[in-house]
C-alpha positions, 0 to 999 in steps of 0.5 A, spaced: 645 509 262 646 515 258 651 513 253 649 510 246 648 503 245 652 499 240 648 494 238 651 487 237 645 483 235 640 488 231 633 485 232 629 486 225 622 488 228 618 493 224 616 500 227 608 497 227 610 491 231 614 495 236 609 500 237 604 495 238 608 490 243 611 497 247 603 498 249 603 491 252 605 489 259 611 485 259 609 478 261 612 471 261 619 474 261 625 469 260 629 471 266 635 466 264 636 469 257 643 470 255 642 474 248 648 478 245 647 484 248 650 491 246 650 496 252 652 503 253 659 505 255 658 505 263 654 498 263 659 495 258 665 497 263 660 494 269 659 488 265 667 487 263 668 487 271 662 483 273 658 477 271 651 477 268 647 472 271 640 474 268 637 480 265 636 483 272 643 481 276 650 482 275 655 480 280 662 484 280 668 481 283 668 486 289 661 483 291 657 489 288 651 486 286 648 490 280 641 490 279 637 492 273 631 497 273 627 497 267 621 502 269 622 510 269 623 514 275 620 520 276 621 521 284 616 516 286 621 511 288 620 505 284 627 504 283 629 503 290 622 499 291 624 494 285 631 494 287 629 491 294 625 486 291 630 483 287 635 484 292 630 480 297 630 474 293 637 475 291 639 474 298 645 479 297 648 485 301 643 491 301 649 496 302 653 493 296 647 494 291 647 498 285 642 500 280 643 500 272 637 503 268 635 499 262 634 503 255 629 502 250 634 500 245 637 495 250 630 492 251 629 492 243 636 488 242 634 483 247 627 481 244 624 485 250 627 481 255 625 486 260 618 487 258 614 494 259 619 499 260 613 505 261 611 507 268 604 510 269 598 508 273 601 506 279 604 500 276 611 500 276 612 495 282 605 492 282 605 489 275 613 488 275 614 485 282 613 478 280 618 477 274 623 481 278 623 477 284 623 471 280 629 474 276 633 475 283 631 468 286 634 465 279 640 468 280 641 466 287 639 459 285 644 459 280 650 462 285 648 457 290 648 451 285 655 453 283 658 453 290 655 446 291 658 444 285 665 446 287 664 443 294 661 437 291 655 437 296 647 437 296 645 445 295 640 443 300 645 443 305 647 450 304 645 457 306 646 464 304 646 471 308 648 478 305 651 474 299 655 469 303 654 462 302 655 457 308 656 450 308 654 448 316 657 441 316 664 443 314 664 450 316 666 452 309 664 459 306 664 463 299 661 469 296 657 471 290 663 474 287 667 468 287 662 463 284 659 468 279 663 466 273 661 459 274 654 460 276 653 464 269 655 457 266 649 453 269 642 453 266 637 458 269 632 455 273 625 455 270 622 461 273 615 458 273 618 453 278 621 458 283 618 459 290 618 466 292 619 468 299 612 470 303 612 477 304 612 476 312 619 473 311 622 479 308 628 482 310 630 488 305 623 488 302 618 491 306 623 495 310 623 503 310 630 503 306 633 509 304 632 511 297 638 510 293 637 516 288 637 521 293 644 523 294 646 527 288 639 530 288 641 533 295 648 535 293 646 538 286 650 533 282 644 530 279 643 531 271 636 531 268 634 532 261 633 539 262 641 539 264 643 535 258 649 538 254 652 536 247 658 539 244 656 544 238 649 544 241 644 550 239 637 552 243 630 552 240 624 554 243 617 554 240 610 557 240 604 553 238 597 557 236 594 559 242 587 556 240 587 549 240 586 546 233 588 553 230 594 554 224 600 558 223 599 562 217 606 566 217 611 569 221 616 575 219 623 572 220 626 579 218 624 582 224 628 578 229 634 576 224 638 581 227 637 580 234 643 577 238 645 570 237 639 568 233 640 563 227 634 561 224 626 561 225 623 555 222 616 552 221 615 546 226 608 543 223 602 546 221 601 550 228 608 551 231 614 556 230 620 555 233 626 560 234 633 557 234 639 561 237 646 560 241 642 560 248 635 559 250 634 565 253 636 569 246 631 564 243 626 566 247 627 573 247 626 573 239 620 568 239 617 573 244 618 579 239 617 575 232 611 577 229 606 571 228 599 571 224 595 565 226 588 562 223 585 561 230 579 557 227 572 556 229 575 554 236 577 561 238 569 563 240 569 557 245 569 559 253 569 556 260 562 558 260 560 555 253 564 549 255 560 548 262 553 549 258 556 543 253 557 539 259 551 541 263 547 538 257 550 531 258 547 531 265 540 530 262 541 527 255 539 521 253 545 519 250 548 516 256 550 509 258 549 506 265 555 502 267 552 500 274 544 499 275 542 495 281 534 495 283 530 501 280 534 507 283 529 513 280 523 509 283 527 508 290 529 515 290 522 518 288 519 514 294 524 516 299 522 519 305 527 524 304 531 526 298 537 530 295 540 532 289 546 536 287 551 538 281 558 538 282 563 541 277 571 540 276 575 544 271 581 543 267 587 543 271 595 542 268 600 538 270 605 543 272 611 539 272 617 542 276 621 540 269 618 543 263 617 539 257 624 539 253 628 534 248 635 535 245 636 531 239 641 530 234 640 527 227 645 524 222 644 520 216 645 513 220 643 515 227 638 519 231 638 520 238 634 524 243 635 526 251 629 527 254 624 526 260 619 520 258 615 516 262 615 511 256 622 510 253 619 505 248 614 510 245 619 515 245 624 510 241 618 509 236 616 516 235 624 518 234 624 512 229 617 514 225 619 522 225 626 521 223 625 516 218 631 511 221 629 504 223 629 503 230 636 499 231 639 506 229 635 510 234 637 511 241 633 514 247 638 517 253 634 515 259 634 520 265 630 521 271 624 525 270 623 532 274 616 530 274 611 526 270 604 525 273 601 523 266 604 528 262 610 524 259 606 517 258 602 517 252 603 523 247 610 524 244 609 531 241 615 533 244 620 528 240 616 530 234 617 537 235 624 537 236 626 532 230 622 537 226 627 542 228 633 538 227 631 536 220 632 543 218 639 544 221 645 541 218 646 534 219 649 532 226 647 539 229 644 537 236 639 542 238 636 543 245 628 544 245 625 547 251 618 550 252 617 556 256 612 555 262 607 559 259 608 554 253 607 548 258 601 551 261 598 553 254 599 546 251 598 541 256 594 535 256 589 537 261 585 533 267 578 532 263 573 537 265 567 534 268 560 535 271 556 530 275 549 530 277 547 526 283 541 524 287 540 520 293 534 518 297 533 516 305 528 512 308 525 514 315 530 510 319 536 514 315 538 508 311 540 510 304 535 506 299 537 509 292 543 513 289 543 516 282 550 518 279 550 521 272 557 524 270 558 528 264 565 530 261 571 529 257 574 523 255 581 521 255 580 515 250 576 520 245 583 524 245 588 519 245 585 512 244 579 512 240 579 505 238 578 504 246 571 507 245 565 502 243 558 505 241 560 512 245 561 508 251 568 510 255 568 506 262 574 509 263 571 515 265 567 512 271 574 509 274 573 508 281 565 507 281 566 501 277 561 495 279 566 489 278 572 488 283 579 490 281 582 496 280 577 501 282 571 498 285 565 502 288 566 501 296 558 501 298 552 497 297 546 500 296 540 496 294 538 501 288 544 504 285 545 507 277 551 510 275 552 513 268 556 517 263 555 522 258 561 523 253 562 531 252 568 532 249 571 539 247 577 542 243 581 542 249 586 536 249 586 532 255 590 526 258 592 522 264 593 527 270 595 523 277 589 519 279 586 520 272 579 519 273 579 517 280 581 524 283 574 527 280 570 521 281 572 521 288 570 528 290 563 527 286 562 521 290 565 522 297 562 529 298 555 527 296 555 521 301 556 527 306 550 530 303 546 524 304 549 523 311 546 530 313 540 528 310 539 522 314 541 526 320 547 521 321 554 521 323 558 521 316 563 516 318 557 511 321 553 512 315 559 510 311 560 504 315 553 501 314 554 501 307 561 498 307 560 491 310 560 488 304 567 491 302 572 489 308 578 493 305 574 499 303 572 499 310 579 497 313 582 504 311 576 508 313 576 505 320 584 506 320 584 513 318 578 515 323 582 511 329 588 515 327 584 521 327 580 520 333 574 521 330 568 523 334 573 526 340 572 534 341 576 538 337 578 545 338 573 551 337 572 552 330 575 546 327 571 541 324 573 534 321 571 531 314 572 524 312 572 520 305 574 513 302 575 511 295 579 505 291 583 506 285 589 503 282 588 496 286 589 500 292 584 503 298 585 510 301 581 514 306 582 520 309 580 525 315 581 532 314 581 538 320 579 544 317 577 551 320 574 557 316 574 564 318 568 569 317 572 572 312 572 565 308 579 564 310 580 556 310 586 553 314 587 546 313 590 544 320 591 536 319 590 530 314 590 523 316 591 519 310 590 511 310 593 507 305 592 499 303 596 497 298 597 490 300 604 488 300 608 494 302 615 494 299 618 500 302 613 503 308 617 510 308 616 511 301 609 509 301 608 515 306 612 520 302 608 518 296 601 519 300 604 526 302 606 528 295 599 526 293 596 530 298 600 536 296 598 535 289 590 534 291 590 541 295 593 545 289 587 543 286 583 547 291 587 553 288 588 552 281 584 551 274 585 552 267 580 556 264 578 558 257 577 564 254 577 566 246 579 558 245 585 558 249 588 557 256 588 563 260 592 561 266 599 561 263 604 561 269 604 561 277 602 568 278 595 566 275 595 558 276 597 558 284 600 551 287 600 549 294 605 553 298 609 551 304 606 556 309 599 553 307 601 546 308 597 542 314 600 536 318 600 530 315 600 523 318 600 517 314 597 510 316 600 504 312 595 498 312 598 492 310 594 486 309 599 482 305 594 479 300 594 483 294 599 488 290 596 495 289 599 502 287 601 507 291 603 514 287 596 515 285 590 512 289 591 517 295 589 523 291 582 521 290 580 522 298 585 528 300 580 533 296 573 530 298 575 530 306 577 537 306 571 539 302 567 535 307 570 539 313 569 545 310 562 543 309 561 541 316 564 548 318 560 552 314 554 548 313 554 549 306 557 544 301 562 546 296 560 543 289 565 546 285 573 548 285 577 552 285 575 555 292 575 562 290 569 561 286 565 559 292 568 566 296 573 562 299 581 562 300 586 558 303 591 560 308 
């Protein structure tokens, strides 16, 4: 819904309470709530025509079932998956399902009946599947009870299929549309008493249904936030101090005041200036020409080299903490028949979302509105309230599908605060669209943290791994975004995927002597979640080094891993599935070599096999990727395959790109210096969806952690030399 909400029941919630509650997961939802609900114009029309059975389901007289979707959609397919889950329990006709987006203001007005609206960490389906399924089931139970009451028969004698209710004994039938009004008057069932379908019995969920948000993308009619147009709108673009932590000293507005369309130059905050004009291009050209004086501060002397030295100190320092410590790894390695040590390093990388950062805002004395792409509309609503000074109930966040999120649009609401600061300096009611240039997007992202890792391994005279030591030194996301999560200098999050405890990201090997440590080494460069967050880095560290250990032992890397994974059946399951699909062990064409990797992240298990060749000139050609994924319950197998392929593209792009630092600033400001994967470089990708039907895992992020190590291991097999740092160009290699 993209129209403003007119709240019929304002909820008195303080900003602090709302911000705290917005960060929490939405559990224990009251699925049968019938709270007065102020909805947008489009939704109001739908509600007028149909009947709301609960917060998730509206049934229209024409038998259309409208299912409400609370999570954000950025191309990952969550909207389709959640609609499948609701429709499955609702037992409606999938061809007549329509979706409606839930806004932050709606959620606030109904006391957060939909729970958490944010979408990150591959949680869109896995953390909402239970309550959305119960919402669909509750609506079905009410509809069938209404039919039973009408016919005066026990509800147990009824059946339903595709929204048609049948009483076999009498031959009578009716439809959801005909009994919806009566059903809405019934008391809702207790969600805790609802029995959900076993996934093996699914007819809509679990099937490769076509996505419900594709047509308008194909015909060009889809409107993203970057396309938003509001009558009377002006345009702005911004420039922040190129050195992180620097300040804006002054600017000479007179130099650009006479340029076509320029209306105003404003200070946005202590480090940012903006130009406002009657078109975005004119605002950009004026900003390019604007003389600006910066105070770059002490960080202007920082470089990639100095950052690397800072991280290097963490590899041997005494301030690290051990998250896993079994046996005596140093002693076992020292006494091993053979030993190997390696240091790996990974650079900052950018999100480089297809849709650059943007936000349109309109402020009046009693209303604040924003149109923007966000992974957390409730956080955006809170930021709009605090920055505008208006209470939450007078703020509106208009929802759009995102042109990419990848973690950049989840936590920080910098874009909202900047846009509001600009709008405050214009006449009340003037809409302003603020759009960052690609250069600004690259220069002021929240980058994947930079990291180094020192690893040691020892094998005995039979080729068994007897000791493994891992020390990660790198920047902490929590130190930048959530300092309260760090206790005594410890941030376990940075060891994601190497955790000892079962759960979302457990290490998949059993080693008799193993020690895993982390030393925090922060920089002035801001960091944040980047698809896969720390699993995509730790997967490279661990899985590339496991190949080094296998070579040390003189063993096949696949069999070497299998011997260490007998206590980790799901890790082993995807490894074996990928190896089988890839014909591991069978001959390859001359010059082509295989690499393999496995890892766990976001409660899912992933494995990959890469087939690669390397020319004498160092030209790397990736011929084939086989990627296996076990996310437990597969809601939409075709969409899982699409997500796996997308993760592969993003992972392979990190073979090419880096954000390096020179004079305190990011050097690579556009795609001429920050290359991404091209179609001509793409290999054949084959996916294997392993379904075990006993847990709920994530999909969007897990695979990325095995793509790169599988490729790097194949390169090492081809060249006889491990690749220990990226991008490939630092090793004299190019991707073709």
